[in-house]
N, CA, C, O and the ligand as a Tripos MOL2 file, in Angstrom:
@<TRIPOS>MOLECULE
protein
  277   275    70     0     0
PROTEIN
NO_CHARGES

@<TRIPOS>ATOM
      1 N           0.8430   -1.2000    0.0000 N.3       1 MET1
      2 CA          0.0000    0.0000    0.0000 C.3       1 MET1
      3 C           0.8730    1.2430    0.0000 C.2       1 MET1
      4 O           1.7310    1.4130    0.8660 O.2       1 MET1
      5 N           0.6570    2.0760   -0.9390 N.am      2 ASP2
      6 CA          1.3940    3.3280   -0.9260 C.3       2 ASP2
      7 C           0.4660    4.4880   -0.5620 C.2       2 ASP2
      8 O          -0.6370    4.6180   -1.0920 O.2       2 ASP2
      9 N           0.9330    5.2990    0.3300 N.am      3 SER3
     10 CA          0.1340    6.4430    0.7320 C.3       3 SER3
     11 C           0.4770    7.6450   -0.1370 C.2       3 SER3
     12 O           1.5640    8.2130   -0.0230 O.2       3 SER3
     13 N          -0.4370    8.0240   -0.9910 N.am      4 ALA4
     14 CA         -0.1820    9.1210   -1.9200 C.3       4 ALA4
     15 C          -0.6090   10.4590   -1.3480 C.2       4 ALA4
     16 O          -0.7390   11.4460   -2.0710 O.2       4 ALA4
     17 N          -0.8190   10.4790   -0.0810 N.am      5 LYS5
     18 CA         -1.3270   11.7080    0.5440 C.3       5 LYS5
     19 C          -0.3800   12.8940    0.3550 C.2       5 LYS5
     20 O          -0.8060   14.0150    0.0730 O.2       5 LYS5
     21 N           0.9000   12.6180    0.5160 N.am      6 GLU6
     22 CA          1.8560   13.7180    0.5140 C.3       6 GLU6
     23 C           2.0030   14.3700   -0.8550 C.2       6 GLU6
     24 O           2.3850   15.5370   -0.9520 O.2       6 GLU6
     25 N           1.7030   13.6260   -1.9040 N.am      7 SER7
     26 CA          1.8500   14.1850   -3.2390 C.3       7 SER7
     27 C           0.6410   15.0230   -3.6490 C.2       7 SER7
     28 O           0.6760   15.7230   -4.6610 O.2       7 SER7
     29 N          -0.4060   14.9490   -2.8700 N.am      8 VAL8
     30 CA         -1.6040   15.7220   -3.1960 C.3       8 VAL8
     31 C          -1.5240   17.1030   -2.5700 C.2       8 VAL8
     32 O          -1.4890   17.2460   -1.3480 O.2       8 VAL8
     33 N          -1.4950   18.1120   -3.4190 N.am      9 THR9
     34 CA         -1.5070   19.4810   -2.9340 C.3       9 THR9
     35 C          -2.8390   20.1180   -3.2900 C.2       9 THR9
     36 O          -3.2330   20.1680   -4.4550 O.2       9 THR9
     37 N          -3.5040   20.5900   -2.2930 N.am     10 ARG10
     38 CA         -4.8020   21.1960   -2.5260 C.3      10 ARG10
     39 C          -4.6380   22.5860   -3.1270 C.2      10 ARG10
     40 O          -3.8240   23.3810   -2.6560 O.2      10 ARG10
     41 N          -5.3990   22.8730   -4.1510 N.am     11 ILE11
     42 CA         -5.3710   24.1950   -4.7820 C.3      11 ILE11
     43 C          -6.6740   24.9090   -4.4900 C.2      11 ILE11
     44 O          -7.7580   24.3880   -4.7530 O.2      11 ILE11
     45 N          -6.5590   26.0970   -3.9480 N.am     12 VAL12
     46 CA         -7.7550   26.8700   -3.6350 C.3      12 VAL12
     47 C          -7.6610   28.2360   -4.3160 C.2      12 VAL12
     48 O          -6.5630   28.7670   -4.4830 O.2      12 VAL12
     49 N          -8.7820   28.8000   -4.7040 N.am     13 PRO13
     50 CA         -8.7670   30.1330   -5.3100 C.3      13 PRO13
     51 C          -8.6460   31.2170   -4.2550 C.2      13 PRO13
     52 O          -9.3250   31.1750   -3.2290 O.2      13 PRO13
     53 N          -7.7920   32.1750   -4.5070 N.am     14 CYS14
     54 CA         -7.6700   33.3140   -3.5960 C.3      14 CYS14
     55 C          -9.0020   34.0590   -3.5640 C.2      14 CYS14
     56 O          -9.5140   34.4420   -4.6160 O.2      14 CYS14
     57 N          -9.5630   34.2680   -2.3930 N.am     15 PRO15
     58 CA        -10.8630   34.9480   -2.2790 C.3      15 PRO15
     59 C         -10.8390   36.3690   -2.8340 C.2      15 PRO15
     60 O         -11.8820   36.9110   -3.1990 O.2      15 PRO15
     61 N          -9.6740   36.9650   -2.8970 N.am     16 THR16
     62 CA         -9.5820   38.3510   -3.3500 C.3      16 THR16
     63 C          -9.3910   38.4550   -4.8600 C.2      16 THR16
     64 O         -10.1320   39.1700   -5.5340 O.2      16 THR16
     65 N          -8.4080   37.7480   -5.3830 N.am     17 CYS17
     66 CA         -8.0900   37.9090   -6.8030 C.3      17 CYS17
     67 C          -8.2740   36.6190   -7.6000 C.2      17 CYS17
     68 O          -8.0520   36.5930   -8.8110 O.2      17 CYS17
     69 N          -8.6780   35.5560   -6.9190 N.am     18 HIS18
     70 CA         -9.0130   34.2780   -7.5500 C.3      18 HIS18
     71 C          -7.8200   33.5900   -8.1970 C.2      18 HIS18
     72 O          -7.9840   32.7100   -9.0430 O.2      18 HIS18
     73 N          -6.6350   33.9880   -7.8010 N.am     19 THR19
     74 CA         -5.4570   33.2520   -8.2300 C.3      19 THR19
     75 C          -5.4370   31.9060   -7.5270 C.2      19 THR19
     76 O          -5.8160   31.7960   -6.3610 O.2      19 THR19
     77 N          -4.9920   30.8820   -8.2470 N.am     20 ARG20
     78 CA         -4.9460   29.5700   -7.6160 C.3      20 ARG20
     79 C          -3.7820   29.4960   -6.6410 C.2      20 ARG20
     80 O          -2.6390   29.8010   -6.9790 O.2      20 ARG20
     81 N          -4.1060   29.0850   -5.4270 N.am     21 VAL21
     82 CA         -3.1200   29.0810   -4.3620 C.3      21 VAL21
     83 C          -2.9350   27.6670   -3.8420 C.2      21 VAL21
     84 O          -3.9070   26.9480   -3.6080 O.2      21 VAL21
     85 N          -1.6890   27.2750   -3.6640 N.am     22 LYS22
     86 CA         -1.4220   25.9710   -3.0650 C.3      22 LYS22
     87 C          -1.6700   26.0290   -1.5600 C.2      22 LYS22
     88 O          -1.1300   26.8760   -0.8480 O.2      22 LYS22
     89 N          -2.4980   25.1040   -1.1080 N.am     23 TRP23
     90 CA         -2.8090   25.0520    0.3210 C.3      23 TRP23
     91 C          -1.7340   24.2250    1.0050 C.2      23 TRP23
     92 O          -1.8690   23.0130    1.1750 O.2      23 TRP23
     93 N          -0.6730   24.9030    1.3890 N.am     24 THR24
     94 CA          0.4240   24.2070    2.0420 C.3      24 THR24
     95 C           0.7010   24.8350    3.3980 C.2      24 THR24
     96 O           0.2750   25.9520    3.6910 O.2      24 THR24
     97 N           1.4150   24.0940    4.2000 N.am     25 ALA25
     98 CA          1.7520   24.5950    5.5330 C.3      25 ALA25
     99 C           2.6510   25.8170    5.4460 C.2      25 ALA25
    100 O           2.6500   26.6770    6.3270 O.2      25 ALA25
    101 N           3.4280   25.8750    4.3500 N.am     26 GLN26
    102 CA          4.3430   27.0070    4.1920 C.3      26 GLN26
    103 C           3.6070   28.2920    3.8350 C.2      26 GLN26
    104 O           4.0760   29.3950    4.1160 O.2      26 GLN26
    105 N           2.4410   28.1260    3.2090 N.am     27 ASN27
    106 CA          1.6880   29.2950    2.7980 C.3      27 ASN27
    107 C           0.8510   29.8090    3.9610 C.2      27 ASN27
    108 O          -0.2750   29.3660    4.1860 O.2      27 ASN27
    109 N           1.4160   30.7350    4.6780 N.am     28 ARG28
    110 CA          0.7210   31.2100    5.8700 C.3      28 ARG28
    111 C          -0.3650   32.2170    5.5220 C.2      28 ARG28
    112 O          -1.1210   32.6380    6.3970 O.2      28 ARG28
    113 N          -0.4500   32.6030    4.2690 N.am     29 ASN29
    114 CA         -1.4980   33.5320    3.8610 C.3      29 ASN29
    115 C          -2.7270   32.8110    3.3150 C.2      29 ASN29
    116 O          -3.7090   33.4500    2.9390 O.2      29 ASN29
    117 N          -2.6710   31.4840    3.2710 N.am     30 ARG30
    118 CA         -3.7910   30.7370    2.7230 C.3      30 ARG30
    119 C          -5.0950   31.0750    3.4380 C.2      30 ARG30
    120 O          -5.0680   31.3120    4.6460 O.2      30 ARG30
    121 N          -6.2110   31.1060    2.7650 N.am     31 PRO31
    122 CA         -6.3560   30.7400    1.3470 C.3      31 PRO31
    123 C          -6.0160   31.8640    0.3770 C.2      31 PRO31
    124 O          -6.3200   31.7730   -0.8120 O.2      31 PRO31
    125 N          -5.3980   32.8990    0.8700 N.am     32 PHE32
    126 CA         -5.0440   34.0130   -0.0100 C.3      32 PHE32
    127 C          -3.7040   33.7440   -0.6800 C.2      32 PHE32
    128 O          -2.8940   32.9650   -0.1780 O.2      32 PHE32
    129 N          -3.4750   34.4020   -1.8330 N.am     33 CYS33
    130 CA         -2.2460   34.1710   -2.5760 C.3      33 CYS33
    131 C          -1.1020   34.9630   -1.9760 C.2      33 CYS33
    132 O           0.0640   34.6150   -2.1660 O.2      33 CYS33
    133 N          -1.4250   36.0200   -1.2570 N.am     34 SER34
    134 CA         -0.3800   36.8770   -0.7020 C.3      34 SER34
    135 C          -0.9190   37.6330    0.4960 C.2      34 SER34
    136 O          -2.1260   37.6830    0.7350 O.2      34 SER34
    137 N          -0.0060   38.2150    1.2350 N.am     35 GLU35
    138 CA         -0.4250   38.9930    2.4030 C.3      35 GLU35
    139 C          -1.2530   40.1930    1.9740 C.2      35 GLU35
    140 O          -2.1560   40.6290    2.6870 O.2      35 GLU35
    141 N          -0.9330   40.7170    0.8010 N.am     36 ARG36
    142 CA         -1.6630   41.8740    0.2940 C.3      36 ARG36
    143 C          -3.1350   41.5450    0.1130 C.2      36 ARG36
    144 O          -4.0100   42.3000    0.5350 O.2      36 ARG36
    145 N          -3.3980   40.4050   -0.5200 N.am     37 CYS37
    146 CA         -4.7930   40.0110   -0.7370 C.3      37 CYS37
    147 C          -5.4810   39.7320    0.5950 C.2      37 CYS37
    148 O          -6.6690   40.0100    0.7620 O.2      37 CYS37
    149 N          -4.7390   39.1920    1.5210 N.am     38 LYS38
    150 CA         -5.3120   38.9200    2.8370 C.3      38 LYS38
    151 C          -5.7390   40.2300    3.5010 C.2      38 LYS38
    152 O          -6.8180   40.3150    4.0880 O.2      38 LYS38
    153 N          -4.8950   41.2340    3.4040 N.am     39 LEU39
    154 CA         -5.1990   42.5260    4.0230 C.3      39 LEU39
    155 C          -6.3490   43.2230    3.3040 C.2      39 LEU39
    156 O          -7.1730   43.8900    3.9300 O.2      39 LEU39
    157 N          -6.3960   43.0620    1.9850 N.am     40 ILE40
    158 CA         -7.4910   43.6610    1.2170 C.3      40 ILE40
    159 C          -8.8140   43.0770    1.6870 C.2      40 ILE40
    160 O          -9.7790   43.8060    1.9200 O.2      40 ILE40
    161 N          -8.8530   41.7520    1.8230 N.am     41 ASP41
    162 CA        -10.0850   41.1020    2.2550 C.3      41 ASP41
    163 C         -10.4210   41.4920    3.6830 C.2      41 ASP41
    164 O         -11.5810   41.7490    4.0050 O.2      41 ASP41
    165 N          -9.4260   41.5360    4.5250 N.am     42 PHE42
    166 CA         -9.6320   41.9170    5.9190 C.3      42 PHE42
    167 C         -10.1370   43.3530    5.9920 C.2      42 PHE42
    168 O         -11.0540   43.6590    6.7540 O.2      42 PHE42
    169 N          -9.5350   44.2310    5.1960 N.am     43 GLY43
    170 CA         -9.9620   45.6160    5.1650 C.3      43 GLY43
    171 C         -11.3870   45.7520    4.6880 C.2      43 GLY43
    172 O         -12.1110   46.6450    5.1290 O.2      43 GLY43
    173 N         -11.7990   44.8720    3.7860 N.am     44 ALA44
    174 CA        -13.1510   44.9270    3.2460 C.3      44 ALA44
    175 C         -14.1790   44.6900    4.3360 C.2      44 ALA44
    176 O         -15.1620   45.4230    4.4440 O.2      44 ALA44
    177 N         -13.9480   43.6580    5.1450 N.am     45 TRP45
    178 CA        -14.9630   43.4030    6.1740 C.3      45 TRP45
    179 C         -14.8290   44.3560    7.3430 C.2      45 TRP45
    180 O         -15.8110   44.6110    8.0400 O.2      45 TRP45
    181 N         -13.6530   44.8820    7.5740 N.am     46 VAL46
    182 CA        -13.5160   45.9190    8.5950 C.3      46 VAL46
    183 C         -14.2990   47.1440    8.1650 C.2      46 VAL46
    184 O         -14.9680   47.7870    8.9750 O.2      46 VAL46
    185 N         -14.2080   47.4620    6.8730 N.am     47 ASP47
    186 CA        -14.9480   48.5850    6.3360 C.3      47 ASP47
    187 C         -16.4450   48.3720    6.5100 C.2      47 ASP47
    188 O         -17.1750   49.3000    6.8630 O.2      47 ASP47
    189 N         -16.8960   47.1560    6.2640 N.am     48 GLU48
    190 CA        -18.3030   46.8280    6.4620 C.3      48 GLU48
    191 C         -18.6940   47.0130    7.9140 C.2      48 GLU48
    192 O         -19.7540   47.5590    8.2210 O.2      48 GLU48
    193 N         -17.8410   46.5570    8.7930 N.am     49 ALA49
    194 CA        -18.1230   46.6430   10.2170 C.3      49 ALA49
    195 C         -18.2570   48.0940   10.6490 C.2      49 ALA49
    196 O         -19.0370   48.4200   11.5440 O.2      49 ALA49
    197 N         -17.4890   48.9580   10.0020 N.am     50 HIS50
    198 CA        -17.5310   50.3650   10.3650 C.3      50 HIS50
    199 C         -18.8380   51.0290    9.9460 C.2      50 HIS50
    200 O         -19.2080   52.0750   10.4790 O.2      50 HIS50
    201 N         -19.5320   50.4190    8.9940 N.am     51 THR51
    202 CA        -20.7870   51.0100    8.5280 C.3      51 THR51
    203 C         -21.9370   50.6620    9.4590 C.2      51 THR51
    204 O         -23.0290   51.2180    9.3430 O.2      51 THR51
    205 N         -21.6880   49.7360   10.3870 N.am     52 ILE52
    206 CA        -22.7250   49.3700   11.3310 C.3      52 ILE52
    207 C         -22.8150   50.4360   12.4260 C.2      52 ILE52
    208 O         -21.8570   50.6400   13.1720 O.2      52 ILE52
    209 N         -23.9330   51.0970   12.5210 N.am     53 PRO53
    210 CA        -24.0910   52.1730   13.5030 C.3      53 PRO53
    211 C         -24.3680   51.6410   14.9040 C.2      53 PRO53
    212 O         -24.7670   50.4910   15.0870 O.2      53 PRO53
    213 N         -24.1470   52.5010   15.8790 N.am     54 GLY54
    214 CA        -24.5220   52.1490   17.2480 C.3      54 GLY54
    215 C         -23.3470   51.7770   18.1260 C.2      54 GLY54
    216 O         -23.5240   51.5120   19.3150 O.2      54 GLY54
    217 N         -22.1240   51.7530   17.5500 N.am     55 ASP55
    218 CA        -20.9870   51.3840   18.3720 C.3      55 ASP55
    219 C         -19.8520   52.3870   18.1710 C.2      55 ASP55
    220 O         -18.6940   52.0090   17.9930 O.2      55 ASP55
    221 N         -20.2000   53.6360   18.2030 N.am     56 GLY56
    222 CA        -19.2190   54.6780   17.9510 C.3      56 GLY56
    223 C         -18.3770   55.0080   19.1670 C.2      56 GLY56
    224 O         -17.4590   55.8240   19.0880 O.2      56 GLY56
    225 N         -18.6820   54.3840   20.2840 N.am     57 GLU57
    226 CA        -17.9590   54.6670   21.5140 C.3      57 GLU57
    227 C         -16.5370   54.1290   21.4680 C.2      57 GLU57
    228 O         -15.5810   54.8020   21.8520 O.2      57 GLU57
    229 N         -16.4310   52.9140   20.9940 N.am     58 HIS58
    230 CA        -15.1280   52.2670   21.0010 C.3      58 HIS58
    231 C         -14.4850   52.3130   19.6170 C.2      58 HIS58
    232 O         -14.9050   51.6080   18.6990 O.2      58 HIS58
    233 N         -13.4810   53.1360   19.4860 N.am     59 GLN59
    234 CA        -12.8110   53.2510   18.2000 C.3      59 GLN59
    235 C         -11.3810   52.7400   18.2850 C.2      59 GLN59
    236 O         -10.5210   53.1190   17.4890 O.2      59 GLN59
    237 N         -11.1490   51.8940   19.2390 N.am     60 ASP60
    238 CA         -9.7910   51.3700   19.3910 C.3      60 ASP60
    239 C          -9.5770   50.1050   18.5640 C.2      60 ASP60
    240 O          -9.0610   49.0930   19.0400 O.2      60 ASP60
    241 N          -9.9960   50.2080   17.3110 N.am     61 VAL61
    242 CA         -9.7750   49.0930   16.4060 C.3      61 VAL61
    243 C          -8.2840   48.9880   16.0900 C.2      61 VAL61
    244 O          -7.6110   49.9920   15.8530 O.2      61 VAL61
    245 N          -7.7980   47.7900   16.0920 N.am     62 SER62
    246 CA         -6.3590   47.5970   15.9050 C.3      62 SER62
    247 C          -5.9790   47.7400   14.4350 C.2      62 SER62
    248 O          -5.4410   46.8130   13.8290 O.2      62 SER62
    249 N          -6.2580   48.8900   13.8790 N.am     63 SER63
    250 CA         -5.9190   49.1120   12.4750 C.3      63 SER63
    251 C          -4.4340   49.4060   12.2980 C.2      63 SER63
    252 O          -3.9280   49.4510   11.1770 O.2      63 SER63
    253 N          -3.7550   49.6020   13.3950 N.am     64 LYS64
    254 CA         -2.3140   49.8580   13.3130 C.3      64 LYS64
    255 C          -1.5840   48.6620   12.7070 C.2      64 LYS64
    256 O          -0.5840   48.8080   12.0040 O.2      64 LYS64
    257 N          -2.1100   47.4840   13.0010 N.am     65 ASP65
    258 CA         -1.4560   46.2800   12.4970 C.3      65 ASP65
    259 C          -1.4560   46.2130   10.9800 C.2      65 ASP65
    260 O          -0.6060   45.5550   10.3800 O.2      65 ASP65
    261 N          -2.4060   46.8930   10.3650 N.am     66 LEU66
    262 CA         -2.5340   46.8370    8.9150 C.3      66 LEU66
    263 C          -1.6760   47.8800    8.2280 C.2      66 LEU66
    264 O          -1.3440   47.7400    7.0510 O.2      66 LEU66
    265 N          -1.3160   48.9270    8.9560 N.am     67 GLY67
    266 CA         -0.6360   50.0470    8.3300 C.3      67 GLY67
    267 C           0.8690   49.9450    8.3230 C.2      67 GLY67
    268 O           1.5630   50.9610    8.3100 O.2      67 GLY67
    269 N           1.3790   48.7350    8.3330 N.am     68 THR68
    270 CA          2.8260   48.5580    8.3940 C.3      68 THR68
    271 C           3.4300   48.3510    7.0200 C.2      68 THR68
    272 O           4.4900   47.7370    6.8950 O.2      68 THR68
    273 N           2.7870   48.8410    6.0150 N.am     69 ASP69
    274 CA          3.3040   48.6310    4.6800 C.3      69 ASP69
    275 C           4.3180   49.7210    4.3260 C.2      69 ASP69
    276 O           4.8720   49.7150    3.2270 O.2      69 ASP69
    277 ZN         -4.8530   37.0730   -4.3140 Zn       70 ZN70
@<TRIPOS>BOND
     1     1     2 1
     2     2     3 1
     3     3     4 2
     4     3     5 am
     5     5     6 1
     6     6     7 1
     7     7     8 2
     8     7     9 am
     9     9    10 1
    10    10    11 1
    11    11    12 2
    12    11    13 am
    13    13    14 1
    14    14    15 1
    15    15    16 2
    16    15    17 am
    17    17    18 1
    18    18    19 1
    19    19    20 2
    20    19    21 am
    21    21    22 1
    22    22    23 1
    23    23    24 2
    24    23    25 am
    25    25    26 1
    26    26    27 1
    27    27    28 2
    28    27    29 am
    29    29    30 1
    30    30    31 1
    31    31    32 2
    32    31    33 am
    33    33    34 1
    34    34    35 1
    35    35    36 2
    36    35    37 am
    37    37    38 1
    38    38    39 1
    39    39    40 2
    40    39    41 am
    41    41    42 1
    42    42    43 1
    43    43    44 2
    44    43    45 am
    45    45    46 1
    46    46    47 1
    47    47    48 2
    48    47    49 am
    49    49    50 1
    50    50    51 1
    51    51    52 2
    52    51    53 am
    53    53    54 1
    54    54    55 1
    55    55    56 2
    56    55    57 am
    57    57    58 1
    58    58    59 1
    59    59    60 2
    60    59    61 am
    61    61    62 1
    62    62    63 1
    63    63    64 2
    64    63    65 am
    65    65    66 1
    66    66    67 1
    67    67    68 2
    68    67    69 am
    69    69    70 1
    70    70    71 1
    71    71    72 2
    72    71    73 am
    73    73    74 1
    74    74    75 1
    75    75    76 2
    76    75    77 am
    77    77    78 1
    78    78    79 1
    79    79    80 2
    80    79    81 am
    81    81    82 1
    82    82    83 1
    83    83    84 2
    84    83    85 am
    85    85    86 1
    86    86    87 1
    87    87    88 2
    88    87    89 am
    89    89    90 1
    90    90    91 1
    91    91    92 2
    92    91    93 am
    93    93    94 1
    94    94    95 1
    95    95    96 2
    96    95    97 am
    97    97    98 1
    98    98    99 1
    99    99   100 2
   100    99   101 am
   101   101   102 1
   102   102   103 1
   103   103   104 2
   104   103   105 am
   105   105   106 1
   106   106   107 1
   107   107   108 2
   108   107   109 am
   109   109   110 1
   110   110   111 1
   111   111   112 2
   112   111   113 am
   113   113   114 1
   114   114   115 1
   115   115   116 2
   116   115   117 am
   117   117   118 1
   118   118   119 1
   119   119   120 2
   120   119   121 am
   121   121   122 1
   122   122   123 1
   123   123   124 2
   124   123   125 am
   125   125   126 1
   126   126   127 1
   127   127   128 2
   128   127   129 am
   129   129   130 1
   130   130   131 1
   131   131   132 2
   132   131   133 am
   133   133   134 1
   134   134   135 1
   135   135   136 2
   136   135   137 am
   137   137   138 1
   138   138   139 1
   139   139   140 2
   140   139   141 am
   141   141   142 1
   142   142   143 1
   143   143   144 2
   144   143   145 am
   145   145   146 1
   146   146   147 1
   147   147   148 2
   148   147   149 am
   149   149   150 1
   150   150   151 1
   151   151   152 2
   152   151   153 am
   153   153   154 1
   154   154   155 1
   155   155   156 2
   156   155   157 am
   157   157   158 1
   158   158   159 1
   159   159   160 2
   160   159   161 am
   161   161   162 1
   162   162   163 1
   163   163   164 2
   164   163   165 am
   165   165   166 1
   166   166   167 1
   167   167   168 2
   168   167   169 am
   169   169   170 1
   170   170   171 1
   171   171   172 2
   172   171   173 am
   173   173   174 1
   174   174   175 1
   175   175   176 2
   176   175   177 am
   177   177   178 1
   178   178   179 1
   179   179   180 2
   180   179   181 am
   181   181   182 1
   182   182   183 1
   183   183   184 2
   184   183   185 am
   185   185   186 1
   186   186   187 1
   187   187   188 2
   188   187   189 am
   189   189   190 1
   190   190   191 1
   191   191   192 2
   192   191   193 am
   193   193   194 1
   194   194   195 1
   195   195   196 2
   196   195   197 am
   197   197   198 1
   198   198   199 1
   199   199   200 2
   200   199   201 am
   201   201   202 1
   202   202   203 1
   203   203   204 2
   204   203   205 am
   205   205   206 1
   206   206   207 1
   207   207   208 2
   208   207   209 am
   209   209   210 1
   210   210   211 1
   211   211   212 2
   212   211   213 am
   213   213   214 1
   214   214   215 1
   215   215   216 2
   216   215   217 am
   217   217   218 1
   218   218   219 1
   219   219   220 2
   220   219   221 am
   221   221   222 1
   222   222   223 1
   223   223   224 2
   224   223   225 am
   225   225   226 1
   226   226   227 1
   227   227   228 2
   228   227   229 am
   229   229   230 1
   230   230   231 1
   231   231   232 2
   232   231   233 am
   233   233   234 1
   234   234   235 1
   235   235   236 2
   236   235   237 am
   237   237   238 1
   238   238   239 1
   239   239   240 2
   240   239   241 am
   241   241   242 1
   242   242   243 1
   243   243   244 2
   244   243   245 am
   245   245   246 1
   246   246   247 1
   247   247   248 2
   248   247   249 am
   249   249   250 1
   250   250   251 1
   251   251   252 2
   252   251   253 am
   253   253   254 1
   254   254   255 1
   255   255   256 2
   256   255   257 am
   257   257   258 1
   258   258   259 1
   259   259   260 2
   260   259   261 am
   261   261   262 1
   262   262   263 1
   263   263   264 2
   264   263   265 am
   265   265   266 1
   266   266   267 1
   267   267   268 2
   268   267   269 am
   269   269   270 1
   270   270   271 1
   271   271   272 2
   272   271   273 am
   273   273   274 1
   274   274   275 1
   275   275   276 2
@<TRIPOS>SUBSTRUCTURE
     1 MET1         2 RESIDUE 1 A MET
     2 ASP2         6 RESIDUE 1 A ASP
     3 SER3        10 RESIDUE 1 A SER
     4 ALA4        14 RESIDUE 1 A ALA
     5 LYS5        18 RESIDUE 1 A LYS
     6 GLU6        22 RESIDUE 1 A GLU
     7 SER7        26 RESIDUE 1 A SER
     8 VAL8        30 RESIDUE 1 A VAL
     9 THR9        34 RESIDUE 1 A THR
    10 ARG10       38 RESIDUE 1 A ARG
    11 ILE11       42 RESIDUE 1 A ILE
    12 VAL12       46 RESIDUE 1 A VAL
    13 PRO13       50 RESIDUE 1 A PRO
    14 CYS14       54 RESIDUE 1 A CYS
    15 PRO15       58 RESIDUE 1 A PRO
    16 THR16       62 RESIDUE 1 A THR
    17 CYS17       66 RESIDUE 1 A CYS
    18 HIS18       70 RESIDUE 1 A HIS
    19 THR19       74 RESIDUE 1 A THR
    20 ARG20       78 RESIDUE 1 A ARG
    21 VAL21       82 RESIDUE 1 A VAL
    22 LYS22       86 RESIDUE 1 A LYS
    23 TRP23       90 RESIDUE 1 A TRP
    24 THR24       94 RESIDUE 1 A THR
    25 ALA25       98 RESIDUE 1 A ALA
    26 GLN26      102 RESIDUE 1 A GLN
    27 ASN27      106 RESIDUE 1 A ASN
    28 ARG28      110 RESIDUE 1 A ARG
    29 ASN29      114 RESIDUE 1 A ASN
    30 ARG30      118 RESIDUE 1 A ARG
    31 PRO31      122 RESIDUE 1 A PRO
    32 PHE32      126 RESIDUE 1 A PHE
    33 CYS33      130 RESIDUE 1 A CYS
    34 SER34      134 RESIDUE 1 A SER
    35 GLU35      138 RESIDUE 1 A GLU
    36 ARG36      142 RESIDUE 1 A ARG
    37 CYS37      146 RESIDUE 1 A CYS
    38 LYS38      150 RESIDUE 1 A LYS
    39 LEU39      154 RESIDUE 1 A LEU
    40 ILE40      158 RESIDUE 1 A ILE
    41 ASP41      162 RESIDUE 1 A ASP
    42 PHE42      166 RESIDUE 1 A PHE
    43 GLY43      170 RESIDUE 1 A GLY
    44 ALA44      174 RESIDUE 1 A ALA
    45 TRP45      178 RESIDUE 1 A TRP
    46 VAL46      182 RESIDUE 1 A VAL
    47 ASP47      186 RESIDUE 1 A ASP
    48 GLU48      190 RESIDUE 1 A GLU
    49 ALA49      194 RESIDUE 1 A ALA
    50 HIS50      198 RESIDUE 1 A HIS
    51 THR51      202 RESIDUE 1 A THR
    52 ILE52      206 RESIDUE 1 A ILE
    53 PRO53      210 RESIDUE 1 A PRO
    54 GLY54      214 RESIDUE 1 A GLY
    55 ASP55      218 RESIDUE 1 A ASP
    56 GLY56      222 RESIDUE 1 A GLY
    57 GLU57      226 RESIDUE 1 A GLU
    58 HIS58      230 RESIDUE 1 A HIS
    59 GLN59      234 RESIDUE 1 A GLN
    60 ASP60      238 RESIDUE 1 A ASP
    61 VAL61      242 RESIDUE 1 A VAL
    62 SER62      246 RESIDUE 1 A SER
    63 SER63      250 RESIDUE 1 A SER
    64 LYS64      254 RESIDUE 1 A LYS
    65 ASP65      258 RESIDUE 1 A ASP
    66 LEU66      262 RESIDUE 1 A LEU
    67 GLY67      266 RESIDUE 1 A GLY
    68 THR68      270 RESIDUE 1 A THR
    69 ASP69      274 RESIDUE 1 A ASP
    70 ZN70       277 GROUP 0 **** ****
């Protein structure tokens, strides 16, 4: 019996730009193709969250982590 598990690499589409991305342990940005796409997607839902009214008291969103480019 040969275990062919290791030769199988899962390919997933990047949610941001739909580039095919190898789902590997080395790819820490998965399922995104790059850190840039990851931040774009993250920024998108953060932006959505900001449009939700009623929570204007707390503005200590950790957006600093994103601005290190
Ligand atoms: Zn991408």
